[in-house]
N, C-alpha and C positions, 0 to 999 in steps of 0.2 A: 291731970297726969298724965304724963308723956311714957311711952316706951320705944327705949333701942332695938333696934334692930336684934341684937342680942337674945336683949330677951323677948321677945315674938316668938323668934325662932325657939325658941325653948319652949315658950310657952304652947305652941305650935304643935310641936313631938308631946311631948305631955296630953295634951288631947288626943294625938294619935294613940297612944299606947293606953290610954282611957277606953277610947273605944273598940281598940284590937280584943281587951279585957271585959268588954261589953259582951261582945260578941263570943267570945269564948265563952261567959259561964250563962250567957241566957239559952244555948241548946239543950236546956234543961233536962242533964246528960244524957243527950245524947252522942257524945263521942265517951262517954263514959262506957254506954252500952255495944256501942262499938268497937272498942278496947275485950269487952267483953265476951262478944260474938267473937271476935279473932281469937281470944284466948281458946274460947271451947272448941274450932272448929282444929286449933291447930292441936287441943290432948287429945280429940276423935282422930286426928292425923296419927300423933306416936301411937295410941293404941291400937289401929288399925297395920298400922307397922309393924308392929311387935306380933303382933297375932298374927303376922305372914311371914317374919320370921322366926319364930315356934315350930309352924304348922313344916317351917320347911328343913329347919331343922327334926323332927319328929319324921315327916319323909324318908332324911339322910337316913336316920337309925335305922328303919323299917329296910332297908337298899338292903343297907349293910350286915342286916342279921341275913337278908336273902341269899346273899353273894358271900356268904360267912364260908363255901366250902372249901374244902382243905383244899391245898397248891400242893402237886409232890412236888418232890424234891430237884431241881434241877430244869423244871419246866415254867419257872418264872419269866426265859426268854420268849415262850413259847407262848404264853398267855398274856404277857402284855403287852409283843409285839406282832410274829408273825398275826394271831390272833384277831389281828385289828388292821392286816396288811399292812403292818411297819417292821424292819430290824431295829435291831440296836445301834445304829449308828455313832452311839459314842463310843463299843467297844472299838472301835478306827481310833490309833493310835494319833494325839491330837485336834480329836474334836469330843468336845468336854459339854454337857447334859445342856448349856446353854446354844451351845453352837447346832447341836442335834434338837433341839425345838426349834430358828433359825430355818435349818431345813426342810424340815416336815415341813413350817409354814411356806417355804419356797419350791412345794410339790415335791422333796425327796424323799421317800419314806424307807428303799429299798439299798440293800448292799448294787446289785443291779444297775441302779441308777445311777449312784455312784462312780462304778467303776463305769462305766458308758460316757464319762465325762468326756467334754474337748476343754479346747484350754480357752473357747472365747467364757466355756460358762464357768469354769474354774478362776476365772477374774472376773466376772460377774458374783462368784461365793466369795471368791476372795474381799471384792469391795465390800457385800454385803453381810460379810463376817467379820469384818475387822481387821482382816489377815494385811501382815504384807502379800505383795505381787510375788510370788513360783511357792508359796508354803504349803497347799497343795500338793504339787507337782515334787517341794522336797521330803515332806512327811509321806509321801508316796501313798495320798488316800485312793488312789482307784485298785494297788496292788492288794492292800489290805482289804479293800471292800469284796477283791476279786475273790483272793481266799476266805473271806468270810463266808462268800454266795454260796464256793464251793463243799465250805461245812469245814474247814481248819477251827480249830479251837482256838489258837493264840499265832492270829499275823502278826505281824512286825517286822522288828529288826533283826531280830535271829531267822526268822524263817525268809527276809532275804539276801541273809550275810550265808547261808549254807543253802540257798536253793530249794530247798525242799517245801512245795507248792503245796 
C-alpha cells in the first residue's frame, strides 16, 4: 500500500492534533484547577473592591453629616471662594465654569491675579482656554476683575459705560 503526498500530510496533521489533545487531557484537571483558582482570585478582588467602595460611601456620608452646618444667605461666595483662597472667577463676564477650572489649574485663583495680567499672559491664557486672540481684552477681564476685587457687586458693561467703578 502506497501513500501519496496529500495523504501523508493529512495523516501528520491528524497525528499532531491527536498528540495535542492527549497532552491537554493528561493534565489530570490541572488546567481546570488553574481556572478555578483564577476565578477565586477574581471573586476575592471583586469583594475587596466592593468593600472599599462601601467604606468610602460611608465615609462620605459621615463627612456630609459633620459638615452639614447651615450657611448664611449670601455667604456662599465667601464659603466657596475666599475660605479656600480663591475668588469666584466665573463672575467675570466671559468666563465659564470650565474656564474657571482651567484658570485655577493654571494658578489663577484671585481677581487681583486676573487684573494684573500682561499681554503675554493674556495670549497664553487665550491659547490654553481655546479663546480667540484678543478675547480677554475684548471682554475686559482685567477691568472686571479689578472691579470685583474692589467690591463692586456687578462689574460688566453697564459699569464700564457709566464709568462707575
